[in-house]
C-alpha positions as CSV (number, residue, x, y, z in Angstrom):
1,M,43.4,101.4,183.0
2,G,42.4,98.3,181.1
3,L,43.3,94.7,182.0
4,L,45.6,94.4,179.0
5,E,47.6,97.5,180.2
6,K,47.9,95.9,183.7
7,L,49.2,92.7,182.2
8,R,51.7,94.6,180.1
9,K,53.0,96.6,183.1
10,S,53.4,93.5,185.2
11,A,55.6,91.7,182.7
12,P,59.3,92.4,182.5
13,F,60.4,93.9,179.3
14,E,63.7,94.5,177.7
15,A,63.8,96.6,174.5
16,P,65.5,94.8,171.6
17,A,67.8,96.4,169.2
18,L,65.8,98.0,166.4
19,P,66.6,97.2,162.7
20,A,66.9,99.9,160.1
21,I,63.5,101.6,159.9
22,N,63.4,101.6,156.0
23,R,64.0,97.9,155.8
24,L,61.4,97.3,158.5
25,T,58.8,99.4,156.7
26,S,59.3,97.8,153.3
27,A,59.2,94.3,154.9
28,A,56.0,95.1,156.7
29,E,54.4,96.5,153.5
30,R,55.3,93.2,151.7
31,V,53.7,91.1,154.4
32,L,50.6,93.3,154.7
33,S,50.2,93.4,150.9
34,R,50.2,89.6,150.6
35,W,48.5,88.7,153.9
36,P,46.7,91.8,155.1
37,D,44.8,90.2,158.0
38,V,46.7,86.9,158.5
39,V,47.7,87.8,162.1
40,G,45.0,86.8,164.5
41,N,42.8,85.2,161.9
42,P,42.5,81.6,163.2
43,P,41.4,78.6,161.2
44,E,37.9,77.4,161.8
45,R,39.0,74.2,163.6
46,D,40.7,76.3,166.4
47,R,38.1,79.0,166.9
48,E,35.9,77.4,169.5
49,K,38.9,76.4,171.5
50,L,40.3,80.0,171.5
51,V,37.1,81.5,172.6
52,A,36.7,78.9,175.4
53,E,40.2,79.6,176.6
54,V,39.7,83.4,176.9
55,N,36.3,82.9,178.4
56,R,37.8,80.6,181.1
57,R,40.5,83.2,181.9
58,L,37.8,85.8,182.2
59,A,35.6,83.7,184.5
60,E,38.5,82.7,186.7
61,G,40.3,86.0,186.7
62,D,43.5,84.2,185.7
63,W,45.4,86.2,183.1
64,T,48.9,84.8,183.9
65,D,51.1,84.7,180.8
66,T,48.3,85.7,178.5
67,P,49.7,86.7,175.1
68,M,48.1,89.5,173.1
69,S,47.8,87.1,170.1
70,L,45.5,84.9,172.1
71,V,43.2,87.8,173.0
72,T,43.0,89.2,169.4
73,S,42.7,85.7,167.7
74,A,39.8,84.9,170.1
75,A,38.2,88.2,169.2
76,R,38.0,87.3,165.6
77,A,36.4,83.9,166.5
78,L,34.1,85.5,169.0
79,F,32.6,88.0,166.5
80,D,32.3,85.6,163.5
81,E,28.9,84.7,162.2
82,E,28.7,81.5,164.3
83,R,29.4,83.1,167.7
84,R,28.6,86.8,167.7
85,E,25.0,86.3,168.8
86,R,25.4,83.3,171.2
87,P,23.9,84.1,174.6
88,D,26.5,82.1,176.5
89,L,29.2,84.4,175.2
90,E,27.5,87.7,176.1
91,N,29.8,88.4,179.1
92,L,32.9,87.8,176.9
93,R,31.7,90.1,174.3
94,R,31.0,92.7,177.0
95,F,34.6,92.2,178.2
96,Y,35.9,93.2,174.7
97,Y,33.7,96.2,174.5
98,D,34.9,97.4,177.8
99,E,38.6,96.8,177.0
100,C,38.2,98.8,173.7
101,R,37.1,101.8,175.8
102,A,39.8,101.4,178.4
103,S,42.8,100.3,176.4
104,T,45.6,102.7,175.4
105,R,47.4,100.0,173.3
106,M,47.2,101.0,169.6
107,G,47.8,97.3,168.6
108,F,44.8,96.0,170.5
109,I,42.5,98.9,169.3
110,G,43.7,98.4,165.8
111,A,43.0,94.7,166.0
112,M,39.5,95.3,167.2
113,I,38.8,97.8,164.4
114,S,39.8,95.0,162.0
115,V,37.5,92.6,163.8
116,Y,34.7,95.3,163.6
117,I,35.2,95.7,159.8
118,S,35.4,92.0,159.1
119,S,32.3,91.2,161.2
120,Y,30.3,94.3,160.2
121,V,26.5,93.9,159.6
122,P,24.5,97.1,159.2
123,G,22.5,97.8,162.3
124,A,23.5,94.5,164.1
125,R,23.9,94.7,167.8
126,H,27.5,93.5,167.9
127,S,28.5,96.1,165.2
128,L,26.7,98.9,167.1
129,E,28.4,98.0,170.3
130,L,31.9,97.7,168.8
131,A,31.4,100.9,166.8
132,E,30.4,102.9,169.9
133,A,33.3,101.5,171.9
134,L,35.9,102.1,169.2
135,D,34.5,105.6,168.3
136,S,35.2,106.7,171.9
137,V,38.9,106.0,171.5
138,R,39.6,107.4,168.0
139,E,42.4,109.6,169.3
140,R,44.3,106.5,170.4
141,L,44.6,105.1,166.9
142,G,47.8,105.0,165.0
143,G,49.0,105.0,161.4
144,R,46.8,102.9,159.1
145,W,43.6,103.2,161.1
146,K,43.9,106.9,161.7
147,Q,44.4,107.4,158.0
148,L,41.4,105.2,157.2
149,L,39.1,107.1,159.5
150,E,40.3,110.5,158.2
151,H,39.0,109.4,154.8
152,F,36.0,107.5,156.1
153,P,34.9,109.0,159.4
154,E,31.5,107.3,159.0
155,V,33.1,103.8,159.1
156,L,32.4,103.7,162.8
157,D,28.7,104.3,162.2
158,A,27.3,100.8,162.1
159,F,24.3,101.9,160.1
160,V,25.9,103.7,157.2
161,G,29.6,102.9,157.3
162,H,29.4,100.6,154.2
163,A,27.4,103.2,152.2
164,A,30.1,105.9,152.9
165,V,32.8,103.6,151.5
166,A,30.7,102.9,148.5
167,R,30.2,106.6,147.7
168,T,34.0,107.1,147.8
169,M,34.5,104.0,145.5
170,L,32.1,105.6,142.9
171,D,34.5,108.5,142.7
172,M,37.5,106.3,142.1
173,D,38.7,105.1,138.7
174,D,40.4,102.1,140.4
175,P,38.6,101.3,143.7
176,W,40.8,98.4,144.6
177,N,44.1,100.4,144.6
178,G,42.3,103.6,145.7
179,L,41.0,101.9,148.8
180,K,44.3,100.3,149.6
181,A,46.1,103.6,149.3
182,I,43.9,105.1,152.1
183,G,44.2,102.2,154.6
184,M,41.7,99.6,153.5
185,R,44.2,96.9,152.9
186,S,41.7,94.1,152.1
187,P,39.2,95.7,149.7
188,H,37.6,92.3,149.0
189,A,37.3,91.3,152.6
190,M,34.1,90.1,154.1
191,G,32.0,92.2,156.4
192,L,31.9,95.9,155.8
193,M,33.4,95.6,152.3
194,D,30.8,93.0,151.3
195,Y,28.0,95.5,152.1
196,A,30.0,98.3,150.5
197,H,30.3,96.2,147.3
198,I,26.5,95.8,147.1
199,E,26.0,99.5,147.5
200,Y,28.7,100.1,144.9
201,M,26.9,97.9,142.5
202,K,23.7,99.9,142.9
203,G,25.6,103.2,142.3
204,L,27.6,101.8,139.3
205,T,24.7,100.2,137.5
206,P,23.8,103.1,135.3
207,A,27.3,103.3,134.0
208,L,27.3,99.7,133.0
209,K,25.6,100.4,129.7
210,E,29.0,101.9,128.5
211,R,32.4,100.3,128.1
212,E,34.1,102.6,130.6
213,G,31.7,101.5,133.3
214,M,32.1,97.8,132.4
215,S,35.9,98.1,132.5
216,R,35.8,99.8,135.9
217,L,33.6,97.0,137.3
218,F,35.8,94.2,136.0
219,G,38.9,96.0,137.3
220,W,37.2,96.0,140.7
221,L,36.1,92.3,140.5
222,K,39.4,91.0,139.4
223,P,42.4,93.3,140.2
224,E,45.7,92.5,138.7
225,R,47.4,89.5,140.4
226,Q,44.3,88.9,142.6
227,E,41.6,86.3,142.7
228,A,38.2,87.2,141.4
229,K,35.8,88.5,144.0
230,L,33.2,85.8,144.8
231,S,31.0,87.3,147.5
232,G,28.6,89.6,145.8
233,A,29.4,88.2,142.4
234,A,25.8,87.4,141.6
235,E,24.9,91.1,142.2
236,A,27.7,92.2,139.9
237,I,26.6,89.8,137.2
238,S,23.0,91.0,137.5
239,A,24.1,94.6,137.3
240,C,25.9,93.8,134.0
241,L,23.0,92.0,132.5
242,G,20.1,94.0,133.9
243,H,20.2,96.6,131.1
244,W,19.7,94.1,128.3
245,T,16.4,92.2,129.0
246,Q,14.6,94.3,126.3
247,S,17.5,95.3,124.1
248,S,21.0,94.2,123.1
249,P,24.3,95.9,123.6
250,L,26.7,96.7,120.7
251,E,28.2,93.5,119.4
252,D,31.7,94.3,120.7
253,D,30.3,95.2,124.1
254,Q,28.3,92.0,124.3
255,R,31.4,90.0,123.5
256,Y,33.4,92.0,126.0
257,L,30.8,91.3,128.7
258,L,30.7,87.6,127.9
259,E,34.4,87.1,127.8
260,N,35.0,88.9,131.1
261,L,32.1,87.3,133.0
262,I,33.1,83.8,131.8
263,G,36.7,84.5,132.4
264,L,35.9,85.5,136.0
265,Y,33.1,83.0,136.9
266,G,33.1,80.2,134.3
267,D,30.6,79.3,131.7
268,P,27.2,79.1,133.4
269,R,26.2,76.2,131.1
270,V,28.8,73.9,132.6
271,H,29.3,75.8,136.0
272,R,25.8,76.5,137.2
273,G,26.8,76.8,140.8
274,G,29.0,79.4,142.4
275,A,28.5,83.0,141.3
276,W,25.7,82.1,138.9
277,T,23.5,80.6,141.6
278,G,22.0,83.9,142.7
279,V,21.3,85.2,139.2
280,S,17.6,85.4,138.3
281,E,16.1,83.3,135.5
282,P,15.3,86.2,133.3
283,L,18.9,87.4,133.4
284,M,20.2,83.9,132.9
285,R,18.1,83.7,129.7
286,V,19.8,86.9,128.6
287,I,23.3,85.5,128.9
288,L,22.4,82.0,127.6
289,S,21.0,83.7,124.5
290,W,24.2,85.6,124.1
291,L,26.3,82.5,124.6
292,T,24.3,80.7,121.9
293,R,24.9,83.4,119.4
294,E,28.5,83.8,120.4
295,N,29.3,80.1,120.2
296,I,27.9,80.0,116.7
297,R,30.0,83.1,115.7
298,F,33.0,81.8,117.6
299,F,32.9,78.5,115.7
300,L,32.5,80.2,112.4
301,D,35.3,82.7,113.0
302,I,37.8,80.0,114.1
303,V,37.1,77.4,111.5
304,S,37.1,80.1,108.8
305,E,40.6,80.9,110.0
306,V,42.0,77.4,110.0
307,E,40.1,76.0,106.9
308,E,40.1,77.8,103.6
309,S,36.7,77.3,102.1
310,H,34.2,79.6,100.2
311,M,31.4,77.8,102.1
312,W,31.8,79.6,105.4
313,E,30.2,82.9,104.5
314,P,26.9,81.3,103.4
315,R,27.0,79.1,106.6
316,R,27.5,82.2,108.8
317,K,24.5,83.9,107.2
318,F,22.4,80.8,107.6
319,W,23.1,79.8,111.2
320,L,23.2,83.3,112.6
321,G,20.0,84.0,110.7
322,L,18.3,81.0,112.4
323,H,19.5,82.3,115.8
324,Q,18.2,85.8,115.0
325,Q,14.8,84.2,114.2
326,G,14.8,82.6,117.7
327,R,15.0,79.1,116.2
328,I,18.2,78.0,117.9
329,D,17.9,77.3,121.7
330,A,21.4,76.5,122.6
331,A,24.9,75.9,121.0
332,W,28.1,74.3,121.9
333,V,31.5,73.9,120.2
334,A,34.0,71.1,120.0
335,F,37.3,72.3,118.5
336,S,40.1,70.2,117.0
337,D,43.4,70.7,118.6
338,R,44.5,73.1,115.8
339,A,41.3,75.2,116.1
340,R,41.6,75.1,119.9
341,F,45.0,76.7,119.7
342,E,43.7,79.4,117.4
343,A,40.8,80.1,119.7
344,I,43.0,80.5,122.7
345,K,45.5,82.7,120.8
346,R,42.7,84.9,119.5
347,S,41.3,85.3,123.0
348,K,44.6,86.3,124.5
349,A,45.2,88.8,121.7
350,S,41.9,90.5,122.4
351,G,43.0,91.1,126.0
352,S,39.9,89.4,127.5
353,R,39.9,87.7,130.9
354,G,38.8,84.3,129.4
355,T,37.4,82.5,126.4
356,L,34.1,80.9,125.8
357,G,33.7,77.3,127.0
358,F,34.1,74.6,124.4
359,G,34.7,70.9,124.1
360,R,37.3,68.9,122.2
361,Q,36.9,67.0,119.0
362,I,39.0,63.9,119.4
363,A,38.7,61.8,116.2
364,G,42.1,61.4,114.6
365,Y,43.6,60.6,111.2
366,S,41.7,62.2,108.3
367,R,39.3,63.8,110.8
368,A,41.9,65.3,113.2
369,N,41.2,68.8,112.0
370,T,37.4,68.6,112.1
371,S,35.6,70.9,114.5
372,L,31.9,70.6,115.4
373,L,29.1,72.9,116.2
374,I,26.3,71.2,118.2
375,L,22.9,73.0,118.2
376,Q,19.7,72.4,120.1
377,V,16.9,73.5,117.7
378,G,13.5,72.7,119.3
379,R,13.3,68.9,119.5
380,K,16.2,68.4,117.2
381,I,20.0,68.1,117.8
382,V,21.9,69.5,114.8
383,V,25.6,68.8,114.3
384,E,27.5,71.0,111.9
385,G,31.2,70.4,111.0
386,S,34.2,71.7,109.3
387,H,36.4,70.0,106.6
388,S,33.6,68.6,104.4
389,Y,31.7,67.2,107.4
390,K,28.0,66.7,106.7
391,V,25.2,68.3,108.6
392,H,23.7,65.7,110.9
393,I,20.2,65.9,112.5
394,F,18.9,63.8,115.4
395,N,15.8,63.7,117.4
396,A,16.6,65.1,120.9
397,S,14.6,62.3,122.4
398,D,16.9,59.7,121.0
399,P,19.1,58.5,123.9
400,R,22.0,58.0,121.5
401,A,21.8,61.5,120.1
402,P,24.8,63.8,120.9
403,T,24.2,66.1,123.9
404,L,25.5,69.6,124.4
405,Y,28.2,70.8,126.9
406,N,30.3,67.6,126.9
407,S,34.1,67.9,127.2
408,E,34.8,65.5,124.3
409,Y,33.2,64.5,121.0
410,D,34.2,62.0,118.4
411,C,32.9,63.2,115.0
412,E,33.4,59.7,113.5
413,R,31.2,58.1,116.2
414,I,28.6,60.7,115.6
415,R,28.7,60.1,111.9
416,L,28.1,56.3,112.4
417,L,25.2,56.7,114.9
418,P,21.9,55.1,113.8
419,N,18.8,57.2,113.0
420,A,20.7,60.3,111.9
421,K,19.8,62.3,108.9
422,A,22.8,63.7,107.1
423,Q,23.4,66.1,104.2
424,S,26.5,67.5,102.5
425,H,26.9,71.2,101.9
426,L,25.9,70.9,98.2
427,G,23.1,72.5,96.4
428,Y,20.3,74.0,98.5
429,W,21.4,72.3,101.7
430,E,19.9,75.1,103.8
431,G,16.4,74.1,102.6
432,W,17.1,70.5,103.6
433,V,18.0,71.7,107.1
434,L,14.9,73.8,107.4
435,E,12.7,70.9,106.3
436,N,14.2,68.6,108.9
437,I,14.2,70.8,112.0
């Protein structure tokens, strides 16, 4: 008999009146759905104190009035990344391994499986020890965990548990809900599910050349009413882009990839940290090239919608042609308020998870509806504009020249900057641009 059982037997217990089981079940489901592992998951500031307290009780043999919540909360802290290999806590870890083997309490064993899953590292000593101890008491598991192990018996194999989960995910159209249905209540949790995610990315990669595979991936990364998955995001982004270093997807697929990746993880030109940090430079060049083309197209589509002018089709051909030739290195858009509204409306209508990043054109009065396209073309900055705005060209080395990726631009201030060359869209204006870039 384990120590926890002895404590339970020594404490007086009076059974409370039980509520209606259907109400209890539905209430538990609501709690677990919203906070799957909130019980016993202590904040960082309390973790060392919890571990020290249980370690003291173990050393002194003093378990008087020890609540189960203290024991399970301390277990989460003990097996986190900071403490699971500390030599001074070896005896305490051994205590938990032994209690897993001896305990008959489903609540404690279930809590320790949760600790095992959240702290899982393939082949790590703590994972191997926990897996062996928990595997020896499979028959004592209840409900949720028994169901999980029926579907994933290899979960308690600390070498391949994550790979077994990933294989099952590849057979699911909707891994997030599929996993929850068979007992994995936190499919985006750290530990085992982080490693399962990496394996899932490897297996899913071939399917990411097609829209169906892309859609399945984005459904996994951002389930409905859930936050986007951040751990493993760089691997997911890389899997999406890896097919396209030597070729380009269909235009609609490229736009779909861009809108979803940016909707989930932000525009890498203005949010270079976070998920984008782990993406390799060759793959960053792929998405930055796509963003340049898409910003040009995005600008032309929106201003064509809000301004009636026969000039937009020639401009579309010219600017997209320059990009096709590899002449345009980067692009950014600053929309007027009216154009911004149209851009957001169009993005929502398309069902995408986000829209391309853009700035705001803030000049008012007669220029309130002017939108700008700012281009980096070699050592030149080119500013194109709507509503009869001239093309302006600056030397990129000029400290007063406009820069890309700002949140606000004033087209009147740009027009009045010194050292700018400007040309209206009359005659062979394209030739003038080519001569000056």
